[in-house]
N, C-alpha and C positions, 0 to 999 in steps of 0.2 A: 249557882245563880244563877240566873236566869237577865237581860233585860231587857224590859218593855221598849218598843222603841212605840209601837200604833196598838189601838183601839178602836173595833171598831162597831157602835151597833147600828145597825140596819131599823131604817127610818118604815121599810114596810113590815122585816120579822126582827119586833124589838123586842121579843126571846130571844133569840141569838147575839151570841157575844163574840168579838175576836180579838187574839190577845198575839201578836208579830213584835217577835225579838231574833235578840241573837246571844248564842253563851260569852265568856269572856275568851273561848279563842275563835268565836265569828262564826260556831253553826247556826242554822234558820232556827229556829222557836217560832211552833204556831201553835193556838190553844182555840177551842170555842166553844160554846155553852149556846146546847136548845132549850134550853130553861129557865132565861132571863139572871143568869150568874150560882145555882143554888152544884152544883156537877159539871168538872167540865175535860175535854175530852183534846189529852197530847192530837194533835195530830203531826210531829215535826220526822218522824220514822218514813208515814205515807210521798215526801218527795224523797222526789230521787235529787240532793243536790248534792253534783261535782264537783265539788271545792268550797271550801269554808265563807256563808256570805250571810245576811242579814238579812229579815223578815221585815220591810220598813215600813208594807202598808197591804192591810185589806181589805176589801170592799163584797159586795154580794151584790150583781146589780139587781133589781127590782120585780124583771121577768120571772124568775126562778129561785124558791128560795134556797133550792137544792146546790146552787154555781155561785163560785168565788173562785177571783180574783188573788194575788198573791203578789204582790211588789218584790221584786229582786234585788241582788246586789249588778247585775247586769242581763234582768226579763223581767219577764213577765209571766206568768204562769198559771193558768184556768185546769176548775175544776166542775165537772158539773155532775156530783156526783152527794157534794159535802163532805168532800176533803179526803175520802178518800183514793182515788185516783191523783195525777196530777196530767196534764200537756201540755208541752210551752208554746207558748202564744205569739212575747216581741223575747224579742234577743238585742241588748245591744245600751240601754235605758237601766239609770238606775231607778227608778219607782220614787217618789217620793211620796205622794199621791194620788188615790184621782176621788172621784165623784160623779154620781148620778145627776145626770142630768135631769129633771123635777117639770121641764115640760114635753121634753122627748123621752117616748121611753126607747130601752135598748142601748139610749147614747148616756158611754160613760167618755170621761174626760182623765186625762193620766197627765201627769206629769214631774219631772222628775231631771238629772240628768245625761246626759250625754256619754257615756264609757267611754270613757280615754281622753274625751277638749273639751270636760270642765262646758258645756253648753249645753246651757235649759233647753231644754227642750216642753211644751204643749201638745199628748196624742189622744186624736178623737177616736172611737172606735164604735157605727152607727149598729151593731149585729151585740151584743151584752160584751167586749169581749177577742170576739175570735178572727177578726184583724181589724189592726190598731194601720190610722194613715197620722204621720205626722206632719201637723203644724206651721208650727211658727218654736224656730231657733230663740237662742239670745245669745250669746256674750256670754262672759260673766266669772271671777274671782270670786265669786263666794260657793264655792265650792262646797256644795252640803249644810248651807248655809240657811236657807226655808225655813219659816218657822213654822209649826205645823196644827193645825185643827181641824176644829173636828168638824165629821159630816154637816158642814154650811148648805 
């Protein structure tokens, strides 16, 4: 049994459907369909997970259909080859949601919780997720209580 925590359909590549979540013991799960949901590929084995953590959010930047970002319990990982290989691009942040900018190509927003401090953050990448700048922190007692929305 797997819990699906995130579901993402790319606005730019609507054939791509991404499901993310965790198993009952907390191991991350990531699956993709590139044919509108007809068939699914499990990408979980391709991600080097050093400890048990779920994958709460996924996004495909608008610039490249083979690029994908995944939000983990303590990091953001990025793939440039459709999920075959991954690299960590930001540590220390529990990412709950991503959003592509509708007006600036390459800009992506991320939000979630600063790991260990229970502070909400907003981060911005101007280069399709290669680098991130933390723009804002807010103290919060609502650890993990975000409302999930689609790609608004």
